C-alpha positions in Angstrom: 54.5 24.3 94.8 51.4 24.0 97.1 48.3 25.7 95.9 46.7 27.7 98.7 43.3 29.3 98.7 43.0 30.4 102.3 41.9 33.9 102.9 42.2 35.8 106.2 40.5 39.0 107.4 42.1 40.5 110.4 40.7 43.3 112.6 43.5 44.9 114.4 43.2 47.0 117.5 41.9 47.2 121.0 38.1 47.2 121.6 38.8 48.9 124.9 40.4 52.0 123.3 37.2 53.4 121.7 37.8 54.0 117.9 40.9 51.7 118.0 38.4 48.9 118.1 37.1 49.6 114.5 38.9 46.6 113.1 37.3 44.3 115.7 33.9 45.9 114.9 34.3 45.2 111.2 35.2 41.6 111.8 32.2 41.2 114.2 30.0 42.5 111.4 31.5 40.1 108.9 30.9 37.2 111.3 27.2 38.3 111.6 26.9 38.3 107.8 28.8 35.0 107.5 26.3 33.3 109.9 23.5 34.3 107.6 25.1 32.9 104.5 27.4 30.0 103.8 31.0 31.2 104.2 33.8 29.1 102.6 35.6 27.1 105.3 39.1 28.4 104.4 38.1 32.1 105.1 39.4 33.0 108.5 37.9 36.0 110.4 40.2 37.0 113.2 41.1 39.8 115.6 44.5 40.8 116.7 46.0 43.3 119.1 48.6 44.3 116.4 51.5 42.2 117.7 53.7 41.6 114.6 54.3 37.9 115.5 50.5 37.3 115.8 49.7 39.1 112.6 52.3 37.2 110.7 51.0 33.9 112.1 47.5 34.9 110.9 48.6 35.6 107.3 51.3 33.0 106.8 50.5 30.7 103.9 47.6 32.8 102.9 46.6 33.9 99.4 44.8 37.0 100.5 45.0 38.8 103.8 42.7 41.8 104.4 43.7 43.9 107.4 41.4 46.5 109.0 43.1 48.9 111.4 42.6 52.4 113.0 44.7 55.2 111.7 45.7 58.4 113.4 45.9 61.3 110.9 46.7 64.9 111.7 44.5 66.6 110.7 42.1 63.7 110.3 38.6 63.1 109.1 37.2 60.5 111.5 35.5 57.6 109.6 37.4 58.2 106.4 38.7 54.9 105.0 41.9 54.4 103.0 42.4 51.2 101.0 46.0 50.1 100.4 46.7 47.2 98.1 50.3 46.4 98.8 51.9 45.6 95.4 55.4 45.7 96.7 54.5 44.5 100.2 55.7 47.6 101.9 54.0 50.2 104.0 55.7 53.6 104.7 57.2 54.0 108.1 54.9 55.3 110.7 55.2 59.0 111.6 53.9 58.5 115.1 53.7 55.8 117.7 50.8 53.3 117.3 48.6 52.4 120.3 49.8 48.9 119.6 53.4 49.6 120.3 54.8 48.3 117.1 52.6 49.1 114.1 51.3 47.3 111.1 54.2 48.7 109.0 56.7 46.9 111.1 54.8 43.6 110.9 54.7 43.9 107.1 58.4 44.7 106.9 59.3 41.8 109.2 57.1 39.4 107.3 58.7 40.6 104.0 62.2 40.0 105.4 61.3 36.5 106.7 59.5 35.6 103.4 56.1 35.2 105.3 53.9 37.7 103.5 50.6 36.6 102.0 50.4 36.6 98.2 48.2 39.6 98.3 47.7 42.0 101.2 45.0 44.7 101.4 44.9 47.1 104.3 42.0 49.3 105.2 43.0 52.1 107.5 40.2 54.0 109.2 40.8 57.5 110.5 39.8 57.7 114.1 38.6 60.5 116.5 39.1 58.9 119.9 41.5 56.2 121.1 41.1 56.9 124.9 40.2 54.1 127.3 36.6 53.1 127.0 34.3 51.1 124.8 32.2 52.1 121.8 33.1 53.8 118.5 32.6 57.5 117.9 29.6 58.2 115.6 31.7 58.9 112.5 33.8 55.7 112.9 30.7 53.6 113.7 29.1 54.9 110.5 32.0 53.5 108.5 31.7 49.9 109.8 28.9 48.7 107.5 30.3 50.2 104.3 33.7 48.9 105.2 32.4 45.3 105.8 30.8 45.5 102.4 34.0 46.7 100.8 35.9 43.8 102.4 33.2 41.3 101.1 33.7 42.8 97.6 37.5 42.2 97.9 36.8 38.6 98.9 34.4 38.2 96.0 36.9 39.6 93.5 39.6 37.2 94.7 39.8 34.0 92.6 38.4 31.4 95.0 36.6 28.1 94.2 33.6 29.1 96.4 33.2 32.5 94.7 34.3 31.6 91.1 36.9 33.6 89.3 35.4 37.1 89.1 37.4 40.0 87.7 
């Protein structure tokens, strides 16, 4: 069995649909931080429009995949972050249509059926206020970007990785 230490962080969304670009904003912040410090070469920072095939390709043969995506909650609290560590590799079925067409839940289920899930999958879902056409995050969602980037970095640091050591 091949030992894999690759880690992928994926920001899902559309940066031209206001708060739906929160995943892209978090990945951009992580790229800024990685430029200031040495980032292990097998950590991939990527963005994706949410297409299930592209998501699966990004996390195939990965030990840890961290996905950041916008979430529509009714009623919602814009900027509130939910962390889901998928132990059984399943997300509940969406109750409404995603702005991506098919949602993250469908990508996870398809990857599970095909045997293409990462060993560990962590999803950060950020409640959003505005997903209309346009650029820029609403103030509440923008305020969540830095703490969320730090939370993702903490997940990466806790993951057993030669560059980080094996931290609990």
